[in-house]
C-alpha positions as CSV (number, residue, x, y, z in Angstrom):
1,M,68.5,100.6,110.1
2,L,68.3,101.7,106.5
3,L,69.8,105.1,107.4
4,Y,72.7,103.2,109.1
5,C,73.4,101.2,105.9
6,V,73.3,104.2,103.7
7,N,75.7,106.0,106.1
8,M,78.1,103.0,106.0
9,L,78.0,103.0,102.2
10,L,78.8,106.7,102.1
11,C,81.7,106.3,104.5
12,Y,83.0,103.3,102.5
13,Y,82.7,105.2,99.2
14,H,84.4,108.3,100.7
15,A,87.3,106.2,102.0
16,V,87.8,104.4,98.7
17,S,87.8,107.6,96.6
18,L,90.1,109.3,99.2
19,S,92.6,106.5,99.0
20,F,92.4,106.5,95.2
21,Y,93.2,110.3,95.0
22,T,95.9,109.8,97.7
23,H,97.6,107.1,95.6
24,R,97.4,109.3,92.5
25,F,98.9,112.3,94.4
26,I,101.8,110.2,95.8
27,A,102.5,108.8,92.3
28,F,102.5,112.3,90.9
29,I,105.0,113.5,93.6
30,L,107.3,110.5,93.1
31,R,107.3,111.0,89.3
32,G,108.1,114.7,89.8
33,I,111.1,113.8,92.1
34,Y,112.3,111.1,89.7
35,V,112.1,113.5,86.7
36,S,113.9,116.3,88.6
37,S,116.7,114.0,89.8
38,A,117.2,112.4,86.3
């Protein structure tokens, strides 16, 4: 049961960090498009 909890925590942490980096990456691309069009 403990192993299951640890596994869920790792999955949750990975999903959160992945979404954080994805948002930063999308913001970076959008800023690049905005700068190149301006």
